[in-house]
C-alpha positions in Angstrom: 0.9 59.1 5.5 -2.4 57.1 4.8 -4.6 55.7 7.6 -3.9 51.9 8.2 -7.7 51.4 8.6 -8.3 52.9 5.1 -11.1 50.8 3.4 -9.5 51.0 -0.1 -9.1 47.7 -2.1 -5.3 48.3 -2.4 -3.2 45.9 -0.4 0.5 46.2 0.5 1.6 44.3 -2.6 -0.9 46.1 -4.9 -4.6 45.8 -6.0 -6.6 42.9 -4.6 -3.5 41.1 -2.9 -4.8 41.3 0.5 -8.2 40.2 1.5 -9.8 41.9 4.5 -11.8 39.9 7.0 -15.1 41.2 8.4 -15.1 42.5 11.9 -17.2 39.4 13.0 -14.5 37.0 11.8 -11.5 36.1 13.9 -8.3 34.3 13.0 -8.7 30.9 14.5 -5.2 29.7 13.2 -4.6 26.6 11.2 -7.5 24.3 11.1 -6.8 20.8 12.2 -8.3 17.9 10.5 -9.7 14.9 12.6 -7.0 12.2 13.4 -8.4 9.8 10.9 -8.2 12.3 8.0 -4.4 13.1 9.0 -3.5 9.4 9.2 -1.0 8.4 6.7 -2.5 4.9 6.1 -5.7 2.9 7.1 -5.6 1.6 10.7 -7.1 -1.9 11.5 -7.9 -3.1 15.0 -6.3 -6.7 15.1 -4.5 -8.8 17.6 -1.2 -10.1 16.3 1.4 -11.6 18.5 4.8 -9.8 18.2 8.2 -10.1 19.8 10.3 -6.9 20.6 14.0 -7.3 20.3 16.4 -4.6 22.1 19.5 -4.0 23.8 19.0 -2.7 27.3 22.0 -1.8 29.6 24.2 -3.9 27.3 22.0 -6.9 27.3 19.9 -8.2 24.3 16.4 -8.8 25.6 13.1 -10.0 24.0 9.6 -9.2 25.2 6.3 -10.6 23.9 3.7 -8.2 23.0 0.4 -8.1 21.0 -0.9 -5.4 18.6 -4.0 -3.4 19.4 -4.2 -2.0 15.9 -1.9 -1.8 12.9 -1.2 0.2 9.8 1.5 0.3 7.0 3.6 2.8 9.1 3.5 1.0 12.4 1.1 -0.2 15.3 -0.2 0.4 18.7 1.3 -2.5 20.9 0.1 -3.8 24.1 2.9 -4.9 26.4 3.5 -5.6 30.0 6.5 -3.1 30.1 6.6 0.6 29.3 9.2 2.3 27.2 10.3 6.0 26.9 9.6 8.0 23.9 12.2 7.4 21.0 13.0 3.9 22.4 14.1 2.0 19.3 13.8 -1.8 18.8 13.1 -4.6 16.4 9.5 -5.8 16.0 9.1 -9.4 14.9 5.7 -10.5 13.4 5.2 -13.9 14.9 3.1 -15.2 12.2 5.6 -14.5 9.5 9.0 -14.0 11.5 9.4 -10.8 9.5 11.4 -8.1 11.3 11.0 -4.2 11.2 13.0 -1.7 13.0 10.7 0.9 15.0 10.7 3.6 17.6 8.1 4.6 20.2 6.4 7.8 19.1 4.5 9.0 22.2 4.2 8.2 25.9 2.4 4.9 26.4 -1.1 4.7 28.1 -1.5 2.4 31.0 -4.5 0.1 31.1 -5.4 -3.0 33.2 -3.6 -5.3 30.5 -0.4 -3.4 30.4 0.8 -0.3 28.4 -0.5 0.7 25.0 2.5 1.8 23.1 2.3 3.8 19.8 5.3 2.8 17.4 6.2 3.7 14.0 8.4 1.8 11.6 11.7 3.3 10.3 10.1 3.1 6.9 6.6 2.4 5.5 6.1 -1.4 5.4 3.1 -2.2 3.3 2.4 -5.9 3.5 4.2 -6.4 6.8 1.1 -7.4 8.6 -0.2 -9.7 5.9 -3.8 -8.5 6.1 -6.1 -6.6 3.8 -6.6 -3.1 4.6 -9.8 -1.1 3.7 -9.6 1.3 0.9 -8.4 4.9 1.4 -11.2 7.0 2.7 -13.3 4.1 3.8 -15.5 4.6 7.0 -17.1 2.0 9.1 -20.7 1.8 10.0 -21.6 4.1 12.8 -23.8 2.7 15.5 
């Protein structure tokens, strides 16, 4: 039986199929991209008044909120009330009266004005915000 540390160029599946790492290299696992490079669509910081419509404890309620940022897949909302992850509701754009079904994607962050709540639309909705987004790959000026 051969030595597993054999330095031949033959891998398990044949010649050259397995690359060998040097002793200095360590497997660091999958490399993560910065958040901006993973984002599905450009994000724009803008305040747009919205209304949240949902049913809680059998009652239909509406709550005012405002966006902190938006994209074609959802928004970061600022609301006086917190919601658990996966809470579903309709979001109404107050400027256009258009409605989108959405859900809370992560736990909200509390700040002095309320809760920052990340939400995603049930389906991408290009044009829902009626604003012009920067082109893909665009980077703002750094100070």
